[in-house]
C-alpha positions in Angstrom: 132.8 79.3 64.5 129.7 78.0 66.2 126.6 80.1 66.4 128.7 83.3 65.5 129.6 82.2 62.1 130.5 84.6 59.3 127.5 86.9 58.7 125.9 85.9 62.0 122.9 84.2 60.3 121.0 84.0 63.6 120.2 87.7 63.3 116.7 87.1 64.7 118.5 86.9 68.1 119.3 90.5 67.7 115.5 91.3 67.5 115.2 89.7 70.9 118.2 91.6 72.2 116.9 95.0 71.1 113.3 94.3 72.3 114.7 93.8 75.8 117.0 96.8 75.8 114.7 99.7 76.6 115.4 103.3 76.2 113.7 104.5 79.3 115.6 101.9 81.5 118.8 101.3 79.4 120.2 97.9 80.2 122.0 95.2 78.2 119.6 92.6 76.8 120.8 89.7 79.0 121.1 92.1 82.1 119.2 91.1 85.2 120.2 91.7 88.8 121.0 88.3 90.3 119.6 87.3 93.7 122.1 86.7 96.6 121.7 83.0 96.2 122.4 83.1 92.4 125.4 85.4 92.7 128.0 82.8 93.9 126.9 80.3 91.2 127.1 83.0 88.4 130.6 83.9 89.7 131.6 80.3 89.5 130.2 80.0 86.0 132.1 83.2 85.0 135.3 81.6 86.2 134.7 78.4 84.4 134.0 80.3 81.1 137.1 82.5 81.6 139.2 79.2 82.0 137.6 77.9 78.8 138.6 81.2 76.9 142.1 80.8 78.1 142.3 77.2 76.8 140.4 78.1 73.6 141.1 81.8 72.9 139.1 81.8 69.6 136.0 80.2 70.9 133.4 82.9 70.1 130.6 81.0 71.8 132.4 80.9 75.1 133.3 84.6 74.8 129.7 85.5 74.3 128.6 83.3 77.2 131.2 84.9 79.4 130.0 88.4 78.4 126.4 87.3 79.2 127.3 86.1 82.7 129.5 89.2 83.3 126.5 91.4 82.6 124.3 89.5 85.0 127.0 90.1 87.5 127.1 93.8 86.5 130.8 93.4 85.6 130.4 95.7 82.5 134.0 96.2 81.9 134.6 92.5 81.5 131.6 92.0 79.2 132.6 95.0 77.0 136.3 93.9 76.6 135.3 90.4 75.7 132.7 91.5 73.1 135.3 93.9 71.6 137.7 91.0 71.4 135.0 88.9 69.6 135.0 91.6 66.8 138.8 91.3 66.5 138.3 87.7 65.4 135.2 88.4 63.4 134.1 91.9 62.5 130.8 90.8 60.9 128.8 90.1 64.0 125.8 92.3 64.2 124.4 90.7 67.4 127.6 91.6 69.2 127.7 95.1 67.9 124.1 95.6 69.1 125.0 94.3 72.5 128.0 96.6 72.7 125.8 99.5 71.7 123.4 98.7 74.5 126.3 98.2 77.0 127.9 101.5 76.1 124.6 103.3 76.2 124.0 101.7 79.7 127.3 103.1 81.1 126.8 106.5 79.5 129.5 106.3 76.8 127.2 107.6 74.2 129.6 108.2 71.4 130.7 104.6 71.4 127.1 103.5 71.7 126.2 105.6 68.7 129.1 104.2 66.6 127.9 100.6 67.2 124.2 101.2 66.5 125.1 103.1 63.3 127.4 100.3 62.2 124.4 97.9 62.4 121.8 100.3 61.0 124.0 100.9 58.0 124.3 97.2 57.2 121.8 95.6 54.7 119.2 93.3 55.7 118.4 94.8 59.1 114.8 93.9 60.2 112.4 96.9 60.6 111.8 96.1 64.3 115.5 96.3 65.1 116.0 99.4 63.0 113.1 101.1 64.8 114.7 100.3 68.2 118.0 101.6 67.0 116.4 104.9 65.9 114.9 105.3 69.4 118.4 104.8 71.0 120.0 107.3 68.6 117.3 109.8 69.4 117.8 109.3 73.1 121.5 109.6 72.7 121.2 112.9 70.8 118.8 114.1 73.6 121.2 113.1 76.4 124.3 114.6 74.8 122.9 118.2 74.2 124.5 121.0 76.2 121.1 122.2 77.4 118.4 119.9 78.2 114.9 120.2 79.9 112.6 117.8 81.5 109.6 118.1 83.7 105.9 117.4 84.2 102.6 119.1 84.6 99.6 117.5 86.3 96.2 118.5 87.6 93.6 116.5 89.5 90.8 116.4 92.0 91.3 115.9 95.7 89.3 115.0 98.8 90.3 115.5 102.4 88.4 114.5 105.5 90.2 117.4 107.3 90.8 119.9 104.5 91.9 122.7 107.0 93.9 120.5 109.2 91.8 121.5 112.2 92.1 119.9 115.7 90.5 116.4 116.1 88.6 117.5 119.3 86.6 120.6 120.1 88.0 120.3 123.7 91.3 122.4 123.7 93.4 124.3 126.0 93.4 128.2 126.2 96.0 129.9 128.6 96.3 126.5 130.2 92.5 126.2 131.0 90.1 123.8 129.3 88.1 125.6 126.5 85.6 124.4 123.8 86.0 125.5 120.1 83.0 127.3 118.6 81.2 125.4 115.9 83.1 125.3 112.6 86.5 125.8 114.1 87.6 122.1 113.9 88.5 119.9 110.9 86.2 120.1 107.9 85.9 117.7 105.0 86.0 119.1 101.5 86.8 118.3 97.9 88.7 120.5 95.4 91.5 120.5 92.9 95.3 120.6 92.7 97.9 121.5 90.2 101.6 120.7 90.1 104.3 121.7 87.8 108.0 120.7 87.9 110.8 121.5 85.5 114.5 120.7 85.5 117.2 122.3 83.3 120.7 120.8 82.9 123.7 122.4 81.3 126.4 119.8 80.5 129.9 120.5 81.8 132.7 119.1 79.5 134.4 116.1 80.9 134.4 112.2 81.0 132.3 112.1 84.2 129.3 113.9 82.6 129.0 116.6 85.2 126.4 119.3 84.7 124.7 122.3 86.3 121.1 121.5 87.3 118.3 124.0 88.2 115.0 122.6 89.6 111.8 124.6 89.9 108.4 123.6 91.1 104.9 125.0 91.9 102.1 123.4 93.9 98.6 124.8 94.3 95.5 123.5 96.1 92.0 124.9 96.4 88.8 123.5 98.0 85.2 124.2 97.1 84.2 125.5 100.5 87.1 125.5 103.0 89.0 128.6 102.2 91.6 128.1 104.9 92.8 125.0 103.1 94.0 126.9 100.1 97.7 126.9 99.6 100.4 127.7 97.0 104.2 126.9 97.1 107.0 127.9 94.8 110.5 126.5 95.0 113.8 126.9 93.0 117.1 125.1 93.6 120.3 125.5 91.5 123.9 124.1 91.7 126.4 122.0 89.9 126.5 118.2 90.1 130.2 117.4 90.3 132.1 114.1 90.4 134.4 113.4 93.3 136.5 110.9 91.3 137.1 110.0 87.7 134.4 107.3 87.5 131.3 108.1 85.5 129.1 106.6 88.1 131.3 107.4 91.1 130.2 109.6 94.1 128.7 113.0 93.3 128.4 116.2 95.2 126.0 119.0 94.4 126.4 122.3 96.3 123.2 124.4 95.8 121.4 127.5 96.7 117.6 127.7 96.8 114.6 130.0 97.4 111.1 129.3 98.4 107.8 131.2 98.8 104.5 129.9 100.3 100.9 131.2 100.6 98.1 130.0 102.7 94.5 131.1 102.8 95.2 133.5 99.9 97.9 135.4 101.8 101.7 135.1 102.3 102.8 132.4 104.7 106.6 132.7 104.4 109.5 133.3 102.1 113.0 132.0 102.6 116.2 130.7 101.1 119.1 128.4 101.9 122.4 126.8 101.0 123.5 123.2 101.2 124.7 120.2 99.3 123.4 116.8 98.0 125.7 113.7 98.0 125.0 110.6 96.0 127.0 107.4 95.5 126.4 104.1 93.8 127.6 101.4 96.3 126.8 98.4 94.1 124.7 97.4 91.2 121.7 97.2 93.5 122.4 99.8 96.3 123.0 103.5 96.2 123.1 106.1 99.0 122.0 109.8 99.1 122.3 112.6 101.6 121.3 116.3 101.8 122.3 119.0 104.3 120.7 122.4 104.2 120.9 125.6 106.2 118.4 128.4 105.6 116.3 131.2 106.9 112.5 131.9 106.8 110.5 135.1 107.2 106.7 134.9 107.8 104.0 137.4 107.6 103.7 139.9 110.4 101.0 137.9 112.3 103.5 134.9 112.6 106.8 136.8 113.0 107.6 134.8 116.0 108.2 131.8 113.6 110.9 133.6 111.7 114.3 132.2 112.1 117.1 129.8 111.1 116.6 126.3 109.9 119.1 123.4 109.7 118.0 120.2 108.1 119.5 116.9 107.0 118.5 113.7 105.3 120.2 110.5 104.5 119.2 107.2 103.1 119.6 104.1 101.0 117.9 102.8 97.9 118.0 99.1 97.1 116.8 97.2 94.0 116.3 93.5 95.3 114.8 92.7 91.8 114.6 94.4 88.5 111.2 96.0 89.0 111.3 96.6 92.8 112.8 99.5 94.6 113.0 100.0 98.4 114.2 103.2 100.0 114.8 104.1 103.6 115.6 107.6 104.8 116.1 109.4 108.1 115.9 113.1 108.5 116.3 115.8 111.2 115.4 119.4 111.6 116.5 122.2 113.9 114.1 125.2 113.6 115.6 128.1 115.7 112.8 130.6 115.6 112.6 134.1 117.0 110.1 132.9 119.6 111.4 130.1 121.8 107.8 128.7 122.0 107.9 128.2 118.2 111.6 126.8 118.2 111.6 123.1 117.7 113.7 120.1 116.9 112.5 116.9 115.3 113.3 113.8 113.3 111.6 111.4 111.0 111.9 107.9 109.4 110.4 107.4 106.0 110.1 104.0 104.1 109.1 103.7 100.4 108.6 100.8 98.1 107.6 100.7 94.5 106.9 97.9 92.0 106.9 98.4 88.2 104.6 96.0 86.3 103.6 95.3 82.7 99.8 96.2 82.3 99.7 94.1 79.1 98.2 97.1 77.2 99.6 98.0 73.7 99.2 101.8 74.3 101.7 101.8 77.2 105.2 103.2 76.6 106.4 102.1 80.0 105.5 99.9 82.9 102.9 101.0 85.4 104.1 101.6 88.9 102.5 100.7 92.3 104.1 102.5 95.3 103.6 102.9 99.0 105.0 105.2 101.7 105.1 105.2 105.5 106.7 107.6 107.8 107.0 108.4 111.5 108.0 111.7 112.9 108.7 113.2 116.3 108.9 117.0 117.1 109.5 118.7 120.4 109.2 122.4 121.1 111.7 124.1 123.4 109.3 126.3 125.5 105.6 126.5 126.3 103.3 128.7 124.3 101.6 130.8 127.0 98.5 131.2 124.8 97.9 127.4 124.9 99.7 126.3 128.1 102.1 128.3 130.2 103.5 125.1 131.7 103.7 122.4 129.0 105.9 122.6 125.9 104.4 120.9 122.8 105.4 117.4 121.8 104.1 115.8 118.6 104.2 112.2 117.1 103.0 112.2 113.5 102.3 109.1 111.3 101.7 109.0 107.6 100.7 106.3 105.2 100.1 106.4 101.5 99.6 104.3 98.5 99.5 105.3 94.8 99.1 103.6 91.3 100.5 105.5 88.3 99.3 104.5 84.8 101.7 105.4 82.1 100.4 105.8 78.5 101.9 107.0 75.2 103.7 110.2 74.6 104.4 110.9 78.2 100.8 111.0 79.4 100.0 109.4 82.6 97.3 109.2 85.4 97.4 108.3 89.0 95.1 107.3 91.8 96.2 107.7 95.4 95.1 107.5 99.1 96.8 108.8 102.2 96.3 109.0 105.9 97.7 111.2 108.6 97.5 111.0 112.4 99.1 113.5 114.7 99.2 112.8 118.5 100.2 115.7 120.7 100.5 116.1 124.5 98.4 119.2 123.8 94.9 118.3 122.4 94.9 121.6 120.3 97.3 119.9 118.0 95.8 116.4 117.7 94.5 115.8 114.2 93.8 113.1 111.6 93.1 113.2 107.8 92.2 110.8 105.1 93.0 112.1 101.5 92.1 110.8 98.1 93.6 112.1 94.8 93.0 111.4 91.1 95.5 113.1 88.7 96.2 113.3 85.0 99.5 114.6 83.7 102.2 114.7 81.1 106.0 114.3 81.3 108.3 116.0 78.9 
């Protein structure tokens, strides 16, 4: 019976299995995303092992090797069916039961995952390290199968901006189409201050094999500076709607129709309030690639001093996320906006391209519950206004190009606590000097996830 003899005496292998099967990032022990060059050789190896199983249908070693290669190819159905068949020949294989528990957990079949984990935990002679990992899985399964679930984060930190009030880069501006000079103190001012952010998500599970649910997201962001009052801002946002499967697959395409409301303040007074409707679409294209899209239509109403900006907004966003390696994620997204304001001089259309990259790495510190993350973002946006603003220039409509860069490192500790350090840069170039600006920002944040 090879290395899977009666009693599976090499139970120490299960310790290695469970140690690699994380609760935060559920994945089978021998699961790794193969590179493009390795994929063809793995597929050939899978076929060779399949031929071996056909010739020797009771060869447990060949079965387990076949399951291992299948998981590396993200062919989870083949891996599960093969490991289940191993238990038909020999039901006393704790290592196989552990791997089945991890696989079923990974695909969201939590009742079957719980069954296999309990079947190992209830057996005698289970090492404490393995039992501890199983307990974490069982706790996570209980959490994920609740009808109601909450998650979120709260953070606070200090900020520095070289242009806290986002004032123009140059004191030479246009007024009624003629050159003018801003009075001292009307441009961009540097300042330091603080910021808070809170976000919470509630999910209500809808019965069914595809794990649909109703999701409500709420967030608040606030910022204050020590001296620049005009840089103060607050924003509240709530979005709610069901996340529904478009086919019978657990990880098939999903559609989430939603409604939302928003409210923003600036300089300690109302800036705008609004609401909208739309939908979000997500789909897993392969084991390494997924796609996402959002389309939203909404309205905004500003305070009386800015009523010309009231109007209808139509926005869309679509992109791809790619994991070329286990700890690397690359995302590209394009977006567009149509802002049909009451005043034609405030009506505008625009688009943007945003690229992000993240790398998760092991800090080598015992207190860490999860890997730390280094991320970077870059975006380029263009916006054109439909008519001139006579207060600035009666003959030229505004055109802006905006570039943003950012980098951040997040340090995760125990019990959901984390800290992050970030730096960002913003440059806006406009055909009207009034709207040229630049800013360098620094942030240091501490927070907790729950």
